N, CA, C and O of each residue as an XYZ file, in Angstrom:
264
protein
N      96.128     92.862    133.286
C      95.681     93.505    132.167
C      94.093     93.010    131.756
O      93.761     91.831    131.880
N      93.348     93.846    131.353
C      92.217     93.441    130.975
C      91.755     93.128    129.937
O      92.748     92.751    129.314
N      90.783     93.001    129.200
C      90.579     92.997    127.311
C      90.473     94.304    126.903
O      91.077     94.622    125.879
N      89.835     95.121    127.489
C      89.740     96.444    127.085
C      90.896     97.208    127.083
O      90.978     98.063    126.202
N      92.007     97.067    128.043
C      93.575     97.346    127.908
C      94.176     97.004    126.896
O      94.737     97.904    126.272
N      94.289     95.327    126.281
C      94.612     94.818    125.008
C      94.205     95.241    124.272
O      94.958     95.383    123.309
N      92.787     95.760    124.109
C      92.285     95.984    122.660
C      93.078     97.372    121.970
O      93.496     97.509    120.820
N      93.124     98.538    123.369
C      93.810     99.717    123.047
C      95.452     99.392    123.041
O      96.204    100.188    122.479
N      95.840     98.504    123.520
C      97.315     98.479    123.455
C      97.765     97.906    122.087
O      98.835     98.349    121.670
N      97.088     96.945    121.282
C      96.983     96.541    120.291
C      96.475     97.405    118.635
O      96.903     97.187    117.502
N      95.763     98.082    118.956
C      95.449     99.417    118.364
C      96.580    100.441    118.163
O      97.048    100.681    117.049
N      96.975    101.001    119.238
C      97.799    101.962    119.790
C      99.111    101.357    119.028
O      99.893    102.201    118.590
N      99.393    100.154    118.851
C     100.983     99.626    118.141
C     100.456     99.663    116.620
O     101.299     99.633    115.724
N      99.315     99.718    116.355
C      99.424     99.338    115.070
C      99.227    100.853    114.404
O      99.492    100.950    113.206
N      98.859    101.819    114.984
C      98.605    103.225    114.791
C      99.802    104.010    114.497
O     100.485    104.378    115.453
N     100.186    104.349    113.192
C     101.596    104.885    113.568
C     101.674    106.110    112.599
O     101.309    106.170    111.425
N     102.216    107.029    113.353
C     102.186    108.617    112.910
C     100.861    108.864    113.309
O     100.443    108.674    114.451
N      99.922    109.472    111.957
C      98.989    109.693    112.067
C      97.836    109.843    112.807
O      96.930    109.785    111.976
N      97.416    109.985    113.773
C      96.168    110.314    114.862
C      94.631    109.877    114.168
O      93.656    109.685    114.894
N      94.563    109.747    112.643
C      93.333    109.111    112.237
C      93.737    108.210    111.412
O      93.525    108.091    110.205
N      94.459    107.446    112.286
C      94.780    106.210    111.427
C      93.948    104.803    112.637
O      94.357    103.656    112.821
N      92.753    105.472    113.233
C      92.550    104.418    114.243
C      91.994    103.101    113.228
O      92.525    101.993    113.144
N      90.850    103.549    112.546
C      90.037    102.419    111.386
C      91.520    101.480    110.927
O      91.438    100.252    110.937
N      92.566    102.018    110.616
C      93.258    100.947    109.901
C      93.594    100.156    110.818
O      93.764     98.970    110.532
N      93.799    100.679    112.336
C      95.176    100.322    113.238
C      94.115     98.900    113.621
O      94.551     97.752    113.536
N      92.516     99.250    114.095
C      91.668     98.467    114.319
C      91.558     96.994    113.477
O      91.582     95.875    113.991
N      91.431     97.314    112.060
C      91.667     96.538    110.893
C      92.829     95.476    111.347
O      92.612     94.267    111.424
N      93.960     96.024    111.608
C      95.371     95.311    111.936
C      94.952     94.636    113.031
O      94.990     93.406    113.052
N      94.427     95.484    114.244
C      94.734     94.689    115.279
C      93.432     93.015    115.231
O      93.667     91.848    115.543
N      92.362     93.555    114.796
C      91.567     92.585    114.623
C      92.112     91.198    113.799
O      91.937     90.109    114.347
N      92.727     91.258    112.570
C      93.396     90.689    111.973
C      94.382     89.401    112.831
O      94.229     88.183    112.746
N      95.369     90.143    113.620
C      95.771     89.450    114.062
C      95.106     88.938    115.599
O      95.622     87.909    116.036
N      94.230     89.438    116.279
C      93.576     88.196    116.990
C      92.396     87.305    116.242
O      91.961     86.282    116.770
N      91.942     87.767    115.026
C      91.531     86.361    114.347
C      92.863     85.241    114.468
O      92.912     84.179    115.089
N      93.625     85.734    113.851
C      94.833     84.649    113.613
C      94.885     83.839    115.053
O      94.754     82.622    115.182
N      95.058     84.588    115.869
C      95.443     83.573    117.049
C      94.285     82.422    117.462
O      94.440     81.253    117.817
N      93.026     83.245    117.268
C      91.526     82.445    117.610
C      91.766     81.158    116.625
O      91.624     80.013    117.056
N      92.035     81.353    115.650
C      92.378     80.340    114.301
C      93.312     78.892    114.521
O      93.139     77.675    114.466
N      94.485     79.941    114.825
C      95.359     78.626    115.270
C      95.127     78.107    116.523
O      95.910     77.192    116.775
N      94.272     78.371    117.481
C      94.209     78.133    118.525
C      92.776     76.613    118.344
O      92.506     75.726    119.154
N      92.401     76.791    117.486
C      91.383     75.938    116.665
C      91.846     74.739    115.971
O      91.471     73.567    115.962
N      92.729     75.360    115.421
C      93.411     74.052    114.346
C      94.237     73.184    115.374
O      94.574     72.011    115.214
N      94.471     73.915    116.358
C      95.826     73.396    117.326
C      94.595     72.253    118.183
O      94.903     71.084    118.414
N      93.720     72.622    118.429
C      92.656     71.954    119.413
C      92.365     70.385    118.469
O      92.306     69.240    118.916
N      92.208     70.915    116.909
C      91.940     69.401    116.088
C      93.051     68.560    115.874
O      92.911     67.352    115.684
N      94.253     69.181    115.894
C      95.440     68.836    115.636
C      96.492     67.515    116.387
O      97.399     67.828    117.157
N      96.301     66.553    116.150
C      97.481     65.439    116.763
C      99.065     65.830    117.140
O      99.760     65.444    118.079
N      99.394     66.840    115.925
C     100.705     67.331    116.077
C     100.923     67.900    117.333
O      99.830     68.388    117.619
N     101.888     68.175    118.474
C     102.156     68.910    119.257
C     102.715     69.831    118.723
O     103.799     69.544    118.217
N     102.122     71.660    118.571
C     102.985     72.925    118.376
C     103.114     73.455    119.211
O     102.137     73.675    119.926
N     104.514     73.984    119.590
C     104.386     75.294    120.691
C     104.489     76.268    119.750
O     105.113     76.379    118.695
N     103.652     77.026    120.438
C     102.777     78.452    119.828
C     103.442     79.684    119.642
O     103.237     80.664    118.924
N     104.949     79.135    121.124
C     105.499     80.272    121.087
C     106.908     80.863    119.793
O     107.365     81.884    119.279
N     107.119     79.005    119.820
C     108.014     79.025    118.704
C     107.479     79.186    117.337
O     108.145     79.555    116.370
N     106.365     78.916    117.332
C     105.780     79.301    116.005
C     105.749     80.475    115.526
O     106.153     80.725    114.391
N     105.166     81.530    116.492
C     105.170     82.911    116.305
C     106.282     83.397    116.255
O     106.317     84.474    115.659
N     107.341     82.986    116.695
C     108.865     83.643    116.782
C     109.411     83.093    115.127
O     110.277     83.781    114.586
N     109.078     82.332    114.670
C     109.578     81.972    113.506
C     108.441     82.494    112.706
O     108.834     82.597    111.543
N     107.270     82.848    112.813
C     106.189     83.755    111.631
C     107.075     85.133    111.944
O     107.605     85.612    110.941
N     107.270     85.721    112.995
C     107.868     87.070    113.012
C     109.239     87.157    112.012
O     109.496     88.056    111.210
N     109.942     86.087    112.275
C     111.159     86.254    111.471
C     111.301     85.966    109.988
O     112.258     86.334    109.308
N     109.965     85.077    109.428
C     109.663     85.207    107.863
C     108.852     86.759    107.806
O     109.180     87.425    106.824
N     108.227     87.160    108.380
C     107.367     89.152    108.182
C     109.007     89.562    107.889
O     109.387     89.930    106.777
N     109.714     89.462    108.817
C     111.115     90.351    109.000
C     111.647     90.391    107.269
O     112.160     91.322    106.648
N     111.290     88.980    106.810
C     112.243     89.016    105.617
C     111.474     89.344    104.432
O     112.005     89.301    103.322
N     110.579     89.584    104.549
C     109.703     90.060    103.235
C     109.560     91.262    102.863
O     108.885     91.523    101.866
């Protein structure tokens, strides 16, 4: 998958219902990518080893609870 294909996939996943919601969907997708990049930077400077998959599974569970 190319970066362009992934970007389109993320935007499409956030676009719910109205096709005119592309702007909001792009904002959500950008927030997700920024969060992933920020986490990678944090992990690069942290001595604690964190399993990213386990971390995001836990984050997903917490989002569902909200």
